[in-house]
All heavy atoms as a GROMACS GRO file, in nm:
protein
  653
    1MET      N    1  18.840  16.998  10.092
    1MET     CA    2  18.717  16.947  10.036
    1MET      C    3  18.621  17.066  10.030
    1MET      O    4  18.596  17.130  10.131
    1MET     CB    5  18.664  16.835  10.126
    1MET     CG    6  18.542  16.766  10.077
    1MET     SD    7  18.502  16.626  10.186
    1MET     CE    8  18.388  16.543  10.080
    2PRO      N    9  18.567  17.094   9.911
    2PRO     CA   10  18.479  17.211   9.896
    2PRO      C   11  18.352  17.201   9.981
    2PRO      O   12  18.310  17.091  10.019
    2PRO     CB   13  18.444  17.208   9.746
    2PRO     CG   14  18.549  17.125   9.682
    2PRO     CD   15  18.592  17.026   9.786
    3PRO      N   16  18.290  17.315  10.008
    3PRO     CA   17  18.166  17.317  10.085
    3PRO      C   18  18.057  17.233  10.018
    3PRO      O   19  18.049  17.225   9.896
    3PRO     CB   20  18.125  17.465  10.086
    3PRO     CG   21  18.250  17.540  10.058
    3PRO     CD   22  18.334  17.450   9.972
    4ASN      N   23  17.973  17.174  10.101
    4ASN     CA   24  17.855  17.100  10.057
    4ASN      C   25  17.885  16.991   9.954
    4ASN      O   26  17.814  16.977   9.855
    4ASN     CB   27  17.749  17.198  10.006
    4ASN     CG   28  17.710  17.295  10.114
    4ASN    OD1   29  17.671  17.256  10.224
    4ASN    ND2   30  17.723  17.423  10.086
    5THR      N   31  17.993  16.916   9.979
    5THR     CA   32  18.029  16.803   9.891
    5THR      C   33  18.041  16.677   9.976
    5THR      O   34  18.052  16.682  10.098
    5THR     CB   35  18.161  16.828   9.817
    5THR    OG1   36  18.266  16.849   9.911
    5THR    CG2   37  18.151  16.947   9.722
    6LYS      N   38  18.039  16.563   9.907
    6LYS     CA   39  18.054  16.434   9.975
    6LYS      C   40  18.119  16.336   9.879
    6LYS      O   41  18.110  16.353   9.757
    6LYS     CB   42  17.919  16.380  10.022
    6LYS     CG   43  17.821  16.354   9.909
    6LYS     CD   44  17.686  16.311   9.964
    6LYS     CE   45  17.586  16.296   9.850
    6LYS     NZ   46  17.453  16.263   9.902
    7GLU      N   47  18.187  16.238   9.934
    7GLU     CA   48  18.241  16.134   9.848
    7GLU      C   49  18.142  16.019   9.844
    7GLU      O   50  18.050  16.010   9.927
    7GLU     CB   51  18.381  16.092   9.894
    7GLU     CG   52  18.390  15.998  10.006
    7GLU     CD   53  18.531  15.958  10.046
    7GLU    OE1   54  18.625  15.957   9.964
    7GLU    OE2   55  18.546  15.926  10.163
    8GLN      N   56  18.159  15.931   9.748
    8GLN     CA   57  18.072  15.816   9.736
    8GLN      C   58  18.105  15.717   9.848
    8GLN      O   59  18.221  15.696   9.882
    8GLN     CB   60  18.091  15.749   9.599
    8GLN     CG   61  17.994  15.635   9.575
    8GLN     CD   62  17.997  15.586   9.432
    8GLN    OE1   63  18.066  15.641   9.347
    8GLN    NE2   64  17.924  15.480   9.404
    9LYS      N   65  18.001  15.658   9.904
    9LYS     CA   66  18.023  15.559  10.010
    9LYS      C   67  18.099  15.440   9.950
    9LYS      O   68  18.070  15.397   9.839
    9LYS     CB   69  17.889  15.514  10.069
    9LYS     CG   70  17.904  15.446  10.202
    9LYS     CD   71  17.769  15.433  10.271
    9LYS     CE   72  17.788  15.389  10.413
    9LYS     NZ   73  17.659  15.373  10.481
   10HIS      N   74  18.197  15.391  10.026
   10HIS     CA   75  18.284  15.285   9.976
   10HIS      C   76  18.347  15.210  10.094
   10HIS      O   77  18.325  15.246  10.209
   10HIS     CB   78  18.394  15.345   9.887
   10HIS     CG   79  18.486  15.437   9.962
   10HIS    ND1   80  18.452  15.567   9.994
   10HIS    CD2   81  18.608  15.416  10.012
   10HIS    CE1   82  18.551  15.622  10.060
   10HIS    NE2   83  18.648  15.533  10.074
   11HIS      N   84  18.424  15.109  10.061
   11HIS     CA   85  18.504  15.039  10.163
   11HIS      C   86  18.635  14.994  10.100
   11HIS      O   87  18.650  14.996   9.978
   11HIS     CB   88  18.428  14.921  10.224
   11HIS     CG   89  18.410  14.805  10.131
   11HIS    ND1   90  18.313  14.801  10.034
   11HIS    CD2   91  18.480  14.689  10.120
   11HIS    CE1   92  18.323  14.686   9.968
   11HIS    NE2   93  18.423  14.617  10.019
   12HIS      N   94  18.726  14.957  10.183
   12HIS     CA   95  18.856  14.903  10.141
   12HIS      C   96  18.869  14.765  10.203
   12HIS      O   97  18.847  14.749  10.323
   12HIS     CB   98  18.970  14.993  10.189
   12HIS     CG   99  18.951  15.137  10.152
   12HIS    ND1  100  18.974  15.185  10.025
   12HIS    CD2  101  18.907  15.242  10.224
   12HIS    CE1  102  18.947  15.314  10.023
   12HIS    NE2  103  18.906  15.352  10.142
   13LYS      N  104  18.903  14.666  10.125
   13LYS     CA  105  18.915  14.529  10.177
   13LYS      C  106  19.040  14.510  10.262
   13LYS      O  107  19.040  14.431  10.356
   13LYS     CB  108  18.913  14.428  10.062
   13LYS     CG  109  18.776  14.419   9.997
   13LYS     CD  110  18.771  14.312   9.890
   13LYS     CE  111  18.631  14.306   9.829
   13LYS     NZ  112  18.622  14.207   9.722
   14LYS      N  113  19.147  14.583  10.228
   14LYS     CA  114  19.274  14.566  10.300
   14LYS      C  115  19.312  14.686  10.385
   14LYS      O  116  19.370  14.671  10.491
   14LYS     CB  117  19.386  14.538  10.201
   14LYS     CG  118  19.367  14.410  10.124
   14LYS     CD  119  19.477  14.391  10.022
   14LYS     CE  120  19.451  14.267   9.938
   14LYS     NZ  121  19.545  14.256   9.827
   15ALA      N  122  19.284  14.806  10.336
   15ALA     CA  123  19.336  14.927  10.399
   15ALA      C  124  19.249  14.976  10.514
   15ALA      O  125  19.127  14.978  10.506
   15ALA     CB  126  19.350  15.038  10.296
   16GLN      N  127  19.317  15.015  10.621
   16GLN     CA  128  19.253  15.092  10.727
   16GLN      C  129  19.292  15.238  10.704
   16GLN      O  130  19.392  15.266  10.637
   16GLN     CB  131  19.300  15.044  10.864
   16GLN     CG  132  19.449  15.060  10.886
   16GLN     CD  133  19.492  15.012  11.022
   16GLN    OE1  134  19.418  15.022  11.120
   16GLN    NE2  135  19.613  14.957  11.030
   17GLN      N  136  19.213  15.331  10.757
   17GLN     CA  137  19.242  15.472  10.735
   17GLN      C  138  19.229  15.551  10.865
   17GLN      O  139  19.148  15.516  10.952
   17GLN     CB  140  19.147  15.533  10.631
   17GLN     CG  141  19.167  15.473  10.493
   17GLN     CD  142  19.081  15.541  10.390
   17GLN    OE1  143  18.960  15.545  10.402
   17GLN    NE2  144  19.145  15.596  10.288
   18PHE      N  145  19.307  15.658  10.874
   18PHE     CA  146  19.295  15.754  10.983
   18PHE      C  147  19.282  15.892  10.922
   18PHE      O  148  19.366  15.932  10.841
   18PHE     CB  149  19.417  15.748  11.077
   18PHE     CG  150  19.403  15.843  11.192
   18PHE    CD1  151  19.323  15.809  11.300
   18PHE    CD2  152  19.466  15.966  11.191
   18PHE    CE1  153  19.307  15.898  11.406
   18PHE    CE2  154  19.451  16.054  11.296
   18PHE     CZ  155  19.372  16.020  11.405
   19PHE      N  156  19.175  15.962  10.958
   19PHE     CA  157  19.150  16.098  10.912
   19PHE      C  158  19.178  16.193  11.028
   19PHE      O  159  19.124  16.174  11.138
   19PHE     CB  160  19.004  16.116  10.870
   19PHE     CG  161  18.967  16.048  10.742
   19PHE    CD1  162  18.940  15.912  10.740
   19PHE    CD2  163  18.955  16.119  10.624
   19PHE    CE1  164  18.902  15.848  10.623
   19PHE    CE2  165  18.919  16.056  10.505
   19PHE     CZ  166  18.892  15.920  10.505
   20ARG      N  167  19.259  16.295  11.004
   20ARG     CA  168  19.284  16.402  11.102
   20ARG      C  169  19.228  16.530  11.042
   20ARG      O  170  19.269  16.571  10.932
   20ARG     CB  171  19.434  16.415  11.127
   20ARG     CG  172  19.474  16.531  11.212
   20ARG     CD  173  19.449  16.506  11.357
   20ARG     NE  174  19.502  16.619  11.433
   20ARG     CZ  175  19.512  16.620  11.562
   20ARG    NH1  176  19.474  16.516  11.632
   20ARG    NH2  177  19.559  16.725  11.624
   21ILE      N  178  19.135  16.593  11.111
   21ILE     CA  179  19.071  16.714  11.061
   21ILE      C  180  19.157  16.834  11.101
   21ILE      O  181  19.183  16.856  11.219
   21ILE     CB  182  18.927  16.728  11.116
   21ILE    CG1  183  18.846  16.600  11.086
   21ILE    CG2  184  18.859  16.851  11.057
   21ILE    CD1  185  18.842  16.557  10.941
   22LEU      N  186  19.200  16.908  11.000
   22LEU     CA  187  19.286  17.024  11.023
   22LEU      C  188  19.206  17.153  11.036
   22LEU      O  189  19.239  17.240  11.117
   22LEU     CB  190  19.387  17.039  10.908
   22LEU     CG  191  19.477  16.920  10.883
   22LEU    CD1  192  19.563  16.943  10.761
   22LEU    CD2  193  19.563  16.890  11.006
   23LYS      N  194  19.102  17.168  10.955
   23LYS     CA  195  19.022  17.289  10.956
   23LYS      C  196  18.879  17.255  10.914
   23LYS      O  197  18.860  17.187  10.813
   23LYS     CB  198  19.081  17.392  10.859
   23LYS     CG  199  19.024  17.532  10.874
   23LYS     CD  200  19.086  17.628  10.774
   23LYS     CE  201  19.228  17.661  10.814
   23LYS     NZ  202  19.286  17.766  10.726
   24GLY      N  203  18.782  17.299  10.991
   24GLY     CA  204  18.643  17.274  10.959
   24GLY      C  205  18.583  17.163  11.042
   24GLY      O  206  18.642  17.117  11.141
   25ILE      N  207  18.466  17.119  11.001
   25ILE     CA  208  18.393  17.011  11.069
   25ILE      C  209  18.356  16.906  10.964
   25ILE      O  210  18.291  16.938  10.865
   25ILE     CB  211  18.265  17.065  11.137
   25ILE    CG1  212  18.302  17.170  11.242
   25ILE    CG2  213  18.187  16.950  11.201
   25ILE    CD1  214  18.183  17.243  11.299
   26ALA      N  215  18.400  16.784  10.986
   26ALA     CA  216  18.371  16.674  10.893
   26ALA      C  217  18.255  16.591  10.946
   26ALA      O  218  18.243  16.568  11.066
   26ALA     CB  219  18.494  16.585  10.876
   27THR      N  220  18.173  16.547  10.854
   27THR     CA  221  18.068  16.451  10.887
   27THR      C  222  18.107  16.320  10.822
   27THR      O  223  18.135  16.316  10.702
   27THR     CB  224  17.931  16.499  10.832
   27THR    OG1  225  17.901  16.626  10.890
   27THR    CG2  226  17.822  16.400  10.866
   28PHE      N  227  18.112  16.214  10.900
   28PHE     CA  228  18.144  16.082  10.848
   28PHE      C  229  18.019  15.996  10.856
   28PHE      O  230  17.952  15.992  10.959
   28PHE     CB  231  18.255  16.014  10.928
   28PHE     CG  232  18.392  16.068  10.898
   28PHE    CD1  233  18.440  16.179  10.966
   28PHE    CD2  234  18.470  16.010  10.801
   28PHE    CE1  235  18.566  16.230  10.938
   28PHE    CE2  236  18.596  16.060  10.772
   28PHE     CZ  237  18.644  16.171  10.841
   29GLU      N  238  17.990  15.929  10.747
   29GLU     CA  239  17.887  15.826  10.747
   29GLU      C  240  17.963  15.694  10.751
   29GLU      O  241  18.035  15.660  10.656
   29GLU     CB  242  17.801  15.836  10.622
   29GLU     CG  243  17.685  15.741  10.621
   29GLU     CD  244  17.599  15.756  10.496
   29GLU    OE1  245  17.600  15.864  10.434
   29GLU    OE2  246  17.535  15.656  10.461
   30ILE      N  247  17.954  15.623  10.862
   30ILE     CA  248  18.026  15.499  10.881
   30ILE      C  249  17.922  15.390  10.906
   30ILE      O  250  17.853  15.393  11.008
   30ILE     CB  251  18.126  15.509  10.998
   30ILE    CG1  252  18.226  15.622  10.968
   30ILE    CG2  253  18.196  15.376  11.020
   30ILE    CD1  254  18.321  15.651  11.080
   31GLU      N  255  17.912  15.298  10.808
   31GLU     CA  256  17.804  15.200  10.806
   31GLU      C  257  17.673  15.280  10.813
   31GLU      O  258  17.650  15.361  10.726
   31GLU     CB  259  17.820  15.097  10.917
   31GLU     CG  260  17.944  15.010  10.903
   31GLU     CD  261  17.941  14.910  10.788
   31GLU    OE1  262  17.835  14.882  10.731
   31GLU    OE2  263  18.049  14.856  10.756
   32SER      N  264  17.593  15.266  10.916
   32SER     CA  265  17.466  15.340  10.923
   32SER      C  266  17.471  15.452  11.028
   32SER      O  267  17.368  15.510  11.061
   32SER     CB  268  17.350  15.246  10.952
   32SER     OG  269  17.372  15.179  11.075
   33SER      N  270  17.591  15.482  11.081
   33SER     CA  271  17.605  15.586  11.183
   33SER      C  272  17.660  15.716  11.123
   33SER      O  273  17.736  15.713  11.027
   33SER     CB  274  17.701  15.540  11.293
   33SER     OG  275  17.650  15.428  11.359
   34ILE      N  276  17.622  15.828  11.183
   34ILE     CA  277  17.676  15.959  11.147
   34ILE      C  278  17.763  16.006  11.263
   34ILE      O  279  17.719  16.006  11.379
   34ILE     CB  280  17.562  16.061  11.123
   34ILE    CG1  281  17.471  16.015  11.010
   34ILE    CG2  282  17.618  16.200  11.098
   34ILE    CD1  283  17.538  16.009  10.874
   35ILE      N  284  17.887  16.044  11.231
   35ILE     CA  285  17.982  16.089  11.333
   35ILE      C  286  18.039  16.223  11.290
   35ILE      O  287  18.087  16.238  11.176
   35ILE     CB  288  18.094  15.986  11.353
   35ILE    CG1  289  18.033  15.853  11.400
   35ILE    CG2  290  18.199  16.036  11.452
   35ILE    CD1  291  18.128  15.738  11.402
   36ILE      N  292  18.035  16.320  11.380
   36ILE     CA  293  18.089  16.453  11.354
   36ILE      C  294  18.230  16.459  11.413
   36ILE      O  295  18.252  16.423  11.529
   36ILE     CB  296  18.001  16.563  11.420
   36ILE    CG1  297  17.857  16.552  11.371
   36ILE    CG2  298  18.059  16.701  11.395
   36ILE    CD1  299  17.837  16.571  11.223
   37VAL      N  300  18.326  16.506  11.331
   37VAL     CA  301  18.465  16.517  11.375
   37VAL      C  302  18.510  16.661  11.351
   37VAL      O  303  18.507  16.709  11.238
   37VAL     CB  304  18.555  16.417  11.301
   37VAL    CG1  305  18.698  16.425  11.354
   37VAL    CG2  306  18.502  16.274  11.316
   38GLU      N  307  18.549  16.728  11.456
   38GLU     CA  308  18.585  16.869  11.449
   38GLU      C  309  18.735  16.888  11.432
   38GLU      O  310  18.814  16.795  11.452
   38GLU     CB  311  18.535  16.941  11.574
   38GLU     CG  312  18.383  16.937  11.585
   38GLU     CD  313  18.330  17.023  11.697
   38GLU    OE1  314  18.399  17.118  11.739
   38GLU    OE2  315  18.218  16.995  11.741
   39SER      N  316  18.772  17.011  11.399
   39SER     CA  317  18.912  17.048  11.381
   39SER      C  318  18.994  17.005  11.503
   39SER      O  319  18.952  17.026  11.617
   39SER     CB  320  18.921  17.200  11.362
   39SER     OG  321  19.053  17.239  11.344
   40GLY      N  322  19.108  16.940  11.478
   40GLY     CA  323  19.194  16.893  11.585
   40GLY      C  324  19.164  16.751  11.628
   40GLY      O  325  19.239  16.694  11.706
   41GLU      N  326  19.057  16.694  11.580
   41GLU     CA  327  19.020  16.558  11.615
   41GLU      C  328  19.050  16.463  11.500
   41GLU      O  329  19.076  16.506  11.388
   41GLU     CB  330  18.870  16.550  11.649
   41GLU     CG  331  18.830  16.633  11.767
   41GLU     CD  332  18.681  16.630  11.796
   41GLU    OE1  333  18.601  16.598  11.705
   41GLU    OE2  334  18.645  16.660  11.910
   42GLY      N  335  19.045  16.334  11.528
   42GLY     CA  336  19.070  16.233  11.426
   42GLY      C  337  18.976  16.116  11.442
   42GLY      O  338  18.909  16.102  11.544
   43ILE      N  339  18.974  16.032  11.339
   43ILE     CA  340  18.889  15.913  11.342
   43ILE      C  341  18.956  15.800  11.265
   43ILE      O  342  19.016  15.823  11.159
   43ILE     CB  343  18.748  15.943  11.287
   43ILE    CG1  344  18.653  15.824  11.311
   43ILE    CG2  345  18.753  15.984  11.141
   43ILE    CD1  346  18.507  15.859  11.289
   44HIS      N  347  18.949  15.680  11.320
   44HIS     CA  348  19.005  15.560  11.259
   44HIS      C  349  18.893  15.481  11.194
   44HIS      O  350  18.787  15.461  11.255
   44HIS     CB  351  19.074  15.474  11.366
   44HIS     CG  352  19.120  15.342  11.313
   44HIS    ND1  353  19.057  15.223  11.346
   44HIS    CD2  354  19.222  15.308  11.229
   44HIS    CE1  355  19.119  15.123  11.285
   44HIS    NE2  356  19.219  15.172  11.214
   45ILE      N  357  18.916  15.437  11.070
   45ILE     CA  358  18.819  15.354  11.000
   45ILE      C  359  18.888  15.222  10.963
   45ILE      O  360  18.981  15.221  10.883
   45ILE     CB  361  18.766  15.426  10.875
   45ILE    CG1  362  18.706  15.560  10.918
   45ILE    CG2  363  18.666  15.338  10.801
   45ILE    CD1  364  18.639  15.639  10.816
   46PRO      N  365  18.844  15.113  11.025
   46PRO     CA  366  18.905  14.983  10.995
   46PRO      C  367  18.874  14.936  10.852
   46PRO      O  368  18.779  14.985  10.789
   46PRO     CB  369  18.839  14.889  11.096
   46PRO     CG  370  18.779  14.977  11.200
   46PRO     CD  371  18.744  15.105  11.131
   47ALA      N  372  18.950  14.842  10.804
   47ALA     CA  373  18.923  14.780  10.674
   47ALA      C  374  18.785  14.715  10.676
   47ALA      O  375  18.735  14.675  10.783
   47ALA     CB  376  19.030  14.675  10.642
   48ASN      N  377  18.723  14.706  10.559
   48ASN     CA  378  18.593  14.642  10.539
   48ASN      C  379  18.476  14.716  10.603
   48ASN      O  380  18.370  14.657  10.622
   48ASN     CB  381  18.594  14.496  10.585
   48ASN     CG  382  18.670  14.410  10.488
   48ASN    OD1  383  18.643  14.410  10.368
   48ASN    ND2  384  18.768  14.338  10.538
   49VAL      N  385  18.494  14.842  10.636
   49VAL     CA  386  18.386  14.922  10.694
   49VAL      C  387  18.340  15.023  10.589
   49VAL      O  388  18.422  15.100  10.537
   49VAL     CB  389  18.433  14.994  10.822
   49VAL    CG1  390  18.327  15.090  10.872
   49VAL    CG2  391  18.469  14.893  10.929
   50LYS      N  392  18.212  15.022  10.557
   50LYS     CA  393  18.158  15.116  10.458
   50LYS      C  394  18.156  15.256  10.518
   50LYS      O  395  18.111  15.275  10.631
   50LYS     CB  396  18.015  15.075  10.419
   50LYS     CG  397  18.010  14.940  10.350
   50LYS     CD  398  17.867  14.897  10.327
   50LYS     CE  399  17.865  14.754  10.275
   50LYS     NZ  400  17.730  14.699  10.269
   51HIS      N  401  18.207  15.352  10.440
   51HIS     CA  402  18.220  15.487  10.493
   51HIS      C  403  18.225  15.592  10.381
   51HIS      O  404  18.246  15.559  10.265
   51HIS     CB  405  18.346  15.499  10.579
   51HIS     CG  406  18.472  15.482  10.501
   51HIS    ND1  407  18.520  15.357  10.466
   51HIS    CD2  408  18.560  15.571  10.451
   51HIS    CE1  409  18.634  15.371  10.398
   51HIS    NE2  410  18.660  15.501  10.388
   52ARG      N  411  18.207  15.716  10.422
   52ARG     CA  412  18.233  15.832  10.336
   52ARG      C  413  18.244  15.955  10.424
   52ARG      O  414  18.193  15.958  10.536
   52ARG     CB  415  18.126  15.850  10.230
   52ARG     CG  416  17.992  15.896  10.278
   52ARG     CD  417  17.907  15.930  10.159
   52ARG     NE  418  17.766  15.910  10.189
   52ARG     CZ  419  17.670  15.916  10.097
   52ARG    NH1  420  17.702  15.940   9.972
   52ARG    NH2  421  17.546  15.899  10.130
   53ILE      N  422  18.312  16.055  10.369
   53ILE     CA  423  18.326  16.184  10.437
   53ILE      C  424  18.242  16.286  10.363
   53ILE      O  425  18.234  16.282  10.239
   53ILE     CB  426  18.475  16.226  10.447
   53ILE    CG1  427  18.490  16.356  10.528
   53ILE    CG2  428  18.540  16.236  10.310
   53ILE    CD1  429  18.635  16.393  10.558
   54LEU      N  430  18.177  16.373  10.440
   54LEU     CA  431  18.094  16.479  10.384
   54LEU      C  432  18.138  16.612  10.443
   54LEU      O  433  18.176  16.618  10.561
   54LEU     CB  434  17.947  16.458  10.419
   54LEU     CG  435  17.882  16.325  10.379
   54LEU    CD1  436  17.899  16.220  10.485
   54LEU    CD2  437  17.735  16.347  10.351
   55ASN      N  438  18.132  16.717  10.364
   55ASN     CA  439  18.152  16.852  10.413
   55ASN      C  440  18.017  16.923  10.402
   55ASN      O  441  17.980  16.969  10.294
   55ASN     CB  442  18.260  16.927  10.336
   55ASN     CG  443  18.281  17.067  10.390
   55ASN    OD1  444  18.223  17.105  10.491
   55ASN    ND2  445  18.365  17.143  10.323
   56GLN      N  446  17.946  16.931  10.510
   56GLN     CA  447  17.814  16.993  10.511
   56GLN      C  448  17.820  17.139  10.555
   56GLN      O  449  17.717  17.200  10.581
   56GLN     CB  450  17.719  16.912  10.601
   56GLN     CG  451  17.700  16.771  10.549
   56GLN     CD  452  17.610  16.686  10.636
   56GLN    OE1  453  17.618  16.689  10.758
   56GLN    NE2  454  17.522  16.611  10.572
   57GLN      N  455  17.940  17.192  10.562
   57GLN     CA  456  17.960  17.331  10.603
   57GLN      C  457  17.969  17.422  10.481
   57GLN      O  458  17.980  17.374  10.368
   57GLN     CB  459  18.089  17.342  10.686
   57GLN     CG  460  18.097  17.245  10.802
   57GLN     CD  461  17.987  17.264  10.903
   57GLN    OE1  462  17.969  17.373  10.956
   57GLN    NE2  463  17.912  17.158  10.930
   58ASN      N  464  17.970  17.552  10.505
   58ASN     CA  465  17.981  17.647  10.393
   58ASN      C  466  18.124  17.697  10.374
   58ASN      O  467  18.147  17.798  10.309
   58ASN     CB  468  17.884  17.764  10.412
   58ASN     CG  469  17.911  17.843  10.539
   58ASN    OD1  470  18.004  17.812  10.612
   58ASN    ND2  471  17.829  17.942  10.566
   59LYS      N  472  18.222  17.628  10.435
   59LYS     CA  473  18.364  17.659  10.420
   59LYS      C  474  18.437  17.532  10.377
   59LYS      O  475  18.389  17.421  10.400
   59LYS     CB  476  18.424  17.705  10.552
   59LYS     CG  477  18.365  17.831  10.608
   59LYS     CD  478  18.437  17.868  10.735
   59LYS     CE  479  18.342  17.933  10.832
   59LYS     NZ  480  18.399  17.949  10.964
   60ASN      N  481  18.556  17.550  10.320
   60ASN     CA  482  18.638  17.434  10.283
   60ASN      C  483  18.673  17.351  10.407
   60ASN      O  484  18.692  17.405  10.516
   60ASN     CB  485  18.768  17.478  10.216
   60ASN     CG  486  18.747  17.522  10.074
   60ASN    OD1  487  18.648  17.488  10.009
   60ASN    ND2  488  18.839  17.601  10.022
   61LEU      N  489  18.681  17.221  10.387
   61LEU     CA  490  18.723  17.127  10.490
   61LEU      C  491  18.864  17.081  10.456
   61LEU      O  492  18.891  17.042  10.342
   61LEU     CB  493  18.628  17.007  10.492
   61LEU     CG  494  18.663  16.890  10.582
   61LEU    CD1  495  18.661  16.932  10.729
   61LEU    CD2  496  18.568  16.774  10.558
   62GLU      N  497  18.955  17.090  10.552
   62GLU     CA  498  19.093  17.046  10.530
   62GLU      C  499  19.123  16.930  10.623
   62GLU      O  500  19.094  16.936  10.743
   62GLU     CB  501  19.190  17.160  10.555
   62GLU     CG  502  19.174  17.275  10.456
   62GLU     CD  503  19.271  17.388  10.480
   62GLU    OE1  504  19.377  17.365  10.544
   62GLU    OE2  505  19.241  17.499  10.434
   63PHE      N  506  19.183  16.824  10.567
   63PHE     CA  507  19.215  16.706  10.648
   63PHE      C  508  19.332  16.633  10.586
   63PHE      O  509  19.367  16.652  10.470
   63PHE     CB  510  19.094  16.613  10.661
   63PHE     CG  511  19.040  16.560  10.530
   63PHE    CD1  512  19.087  16.441  10.477
   63PHE    CD2  513  18.942  16.630  10.461
   63PHE    CE1  514  19.037  16.392  10.358
   63PHE    CE2  515  18.891  16.582  10.342
   63PHE     CZ  516  18.938  16.463  10.290
   64ILE      N  517  19.391  16.548  10.666
   64ILE     CA  518  19.494  16.454  10.621
   64ILE      C  519  19.436  16.314  10.640
   64ILE      O  520  19.374  16.286  10.742
   64ILE     CB  521  19.623  16.467  10.705
   64ILE    CG1  522  19.688  16.604  10.683
   64ILE    CG2  523  19.721  16.356  10.671
   64ILE    CD1  524  19.805  16.629  10.776
   65VAL      N  525  19.457  16.229  10.541
   65VAL     CA  526  19.415  16.090  10.556
   65VAL      C  527  19.537  16.000  10.535
   65VAL      O  528  19.614  16.020  10.442
   65VAL     CB  529  19.300  16.052  10.460
   65VAL    CG1  530  19.337  16.070  10.315
   65VAL    CG2  531  19.251  15.910  10.485
   66ILE      N  532  19.554  15.907  10.625
   66ILE     CA  533  19.664  15.811  10.618
   66ILE      C  534  19.601  15.674  10.598
   66ILE      O  535  19.514  15.633  10.675
   66ILE     CB  536  19.748  15.812  10.746
   66ILE    CG1  537  19.808  15.952  10.767
   66ILE    CG2  538  19.856  15.704  10.741
   66ILE    CD1  539  19.864  15.973  10.905
   67SER      N  540  19.644  15.604  10.494
   67SER     CA  541  19.592  15.472  10.462
   67SER      C  542  19.704  15.370  10.477
   67SER      O  543  19.816  15.392  10.430
   67SER     CB  544  19.539  15.469  10.319
   67SER     OG  545  19.440  15.568  10.301
   68GLN      N  546  19.672  15.256  10.538
   68GLN     CA  547  19.772  15.151  10.557
   68GLN      C  548  19.706  15.016  10.542
   68GLN      O  549  19.612  14.985  10.616
   68GLN     CB  550  19.835  15.168  10.695
   68GLN     CG  551  19.961  15.086  10.719
   68GLN     CD  552  19.933  14.940  10.749
   68GLN    OE1  553  19.839  14.906  10.819
   68GLN    NE2  554  20.013  14.852  10.694
   69PRO      N  555  19.747  14.932  10.445
   69PRO     CA  556  19.837  14.967  10.335
   69PRO      C  557  19.767  15.063  10.237
   69PRO      O  558  19.656  15.107  10.264
   69PRO     CB  559  19.864  14.831  10.268
   69PRO     CG  560  19.743  14.748  10.297
   69PRO     CD  561  19.693  14.796  10.432
   70THR      N  562  19.830  15.092  10.127
   70THR     CA  563  19.774  15.186  10.030
   70THR      C  564  19.634  15.146   9.986
   70THR      O  565  19.600  15.026   9.985
   70THR     CB  566  19.866  15.197   9.907
   70THR    OG1  567  19.808  15.293   9.817
   70THR    CG2  568  19.881  15.065   9.834
   71THR      N  569  19.554  15.244   9.949
   71THR     CA  570  19.420  15.217   9.897
   71THR      C  571  19.422  15.201   9.745
   71THR      O  572  19.318  15.174   9.685
   71THR     CB  573  19.322  15.331   9.934
   71THR    OG1  574  19.374  15.454   9.883
   71THR    CG2  575  19.302  15.338  10.083
   72ARG      N  576  19.537  15.215   9.684
   72ARG     CA  577  19.548  15.199   9.538
   72ARG      C  578  19.499  15.059   9.498
   72ARG      O  579  19.552  14.958   9.544
   72ARG     CB  580  19.691  15.221   9.492
   72ARG     CG  581  19.702  15.237   9.341
   72ARG     CD  582  19.843  15.277   9.296
   72ARG     NE  583  19.888  15.396   9.366
   72ARG     CZ  584  20.004  15.406   9.430
   72ARG    NH1  585  20.087  15.305   9.434
   72ARG    NH2  586  20.037  15.518   9.490
   73GLY      N  587  19.393  15.054   9.418
   73GLY     CA  588  19.336  14.926   9.375
   73GLY      C  589  19.252  14.858   9.482
   73GLY      O  590  19.213  14.743   9.466
   74ASP      N  591  19.225  14.929   9.592
   74ASP     CA  592  19.152  14.870   9.705
   74ASP      C  593  19.034  14.958   9.748
   74ASP      O  594  19.009  14.979   9.864
   74ASP     CB  595  19.249  14.852   9.824
   74ASP     CG  596  19.185  14.780   9.942
   74ASP    OD1  597  19.100  14.692   9.920
   74ASP    OD2  598  19.218  14.815  10.057
   75ARG      N  599  18.964  15.012   9.650
   75ARG     CA  600  18.845  15.093   9.678
   75ARG      C  601  18.726  15.029   9.608
   75ARG      O  602  18.730  15.006   9.486
   75ARG     CB  603  18.862  15.237   9.631
   75ARG     CG  604  18.741  15.324   9.660
   75ARG     CD  605  18.760  15.465   9.610
   75ARG     NE  606  18.634  15.535   9.612
   75ARG     CZ  607  18.608  15.643   9.682
   75ARG    NH1  608  18.703  15.694   9.758
   75ARG    NH2  609  18.491  15.702   9.676
   76TYR      N  610  18.621  15.002   9.684
   76TYR     CA  611  18.501  14.937   9.631
   76TYR      C  612  18.381  15.026   9.664
   76TYR      O  613  18.340  15.036   9.780
   76TYR     CB  614  18.486  14.797   9.693
   76TYR     CG  615  18.607  14.712   9.665
   76TYR    CD1  616  18.717  14.712   9.750
   76TYR    CD2  617  18.613  14.636   9.548
   76TYR    CE1  618  18.830  14.638   9.722
   76TYR    CE2  619  18.727  14.560   9.519
   76TYR     CZ  620  18.835  14.562   9.607
   76TYR     OH  621  18.947  14.487   9.578
   77ASN      N  622  18.330  15.093   9.560
   77ASN     CA  623  18.219  15.186   9.578
   77ASN      C  624  18.089  15.113   9.603
   77ASN      O  625  18.063  15.007   9.548
   77ASN     CB  626  18.205  15.277   9.456
   77ASN     CG  627  18.318  15.376   9.445
   77ASN    OD1  628  18.377  15.416   9.545
   77ASN    ND2  629  18.350  15.418   9.325
   78GLU      N  630  18.006  15.173   9.686
   78GLU     CA  631  17.874  15.123   9.720
   78GLU      C  632  17.771  15.194   9.632
   78GLU      O  633  17.795  15.305   9.588
   78GLU     CB  634  17.841  15.148   9.867
   78GLU     CG  635  17.943  15.092   9.965
   78GLU     CD  636  17.948  14.940   9.964
   78GLU    OE1  637  17.843  14.876   9.950
   78GLU    OE2  638  18.059  14.885   9.976
   79VAL      N  639  17.659  15.132   9.614
   79VAL     CA  640  17.548  15.196   9.540
   79VAL      C  641  17.472  15.281   9.640
   79VAL      O  642  17.434  15.233   9.747
   79VAL     CB  643  17.457  15.088   9.477
   79VAL    CG1  644  17.339  15.154   9.410
   79VAL    CG2  645  17.535  15.000   9.382
   80ASP      N  646  17.452  15.408   9.606
   80ASP     CA  647  17.376  15.499   9.695
   80ASP      C  648  17.229  15.465   9.696
   80ASP      O  649  17.170  15.421   9.606
   80ASP     CB  650  17.395  15.644   9.654
   80ASP     CG  651  17.528  15.700   9.704
   80ASP    OD1  652  17.579  15.648   9.804
   80ASP    OD2  653  17.578  15.796   9.643
   0.00000   0.00000   0.00000
């Protein structure tokens, strides 16, 4: 994820997700909370929870995300 970028806040009705940060520091906005996740750490996001990932650093952010079940057709964007 390029420096100083963010995804649109959204939720999944069926899918839960696990993000594992490989390199960098991720900022997660989960509902109304801000959570910092550093390299080597992970975070679980249950279904129906509004969230987004942000890279507020000046370096690329590398991570793996596992979704179960698939998020294909199961992404609902929020209005910023």
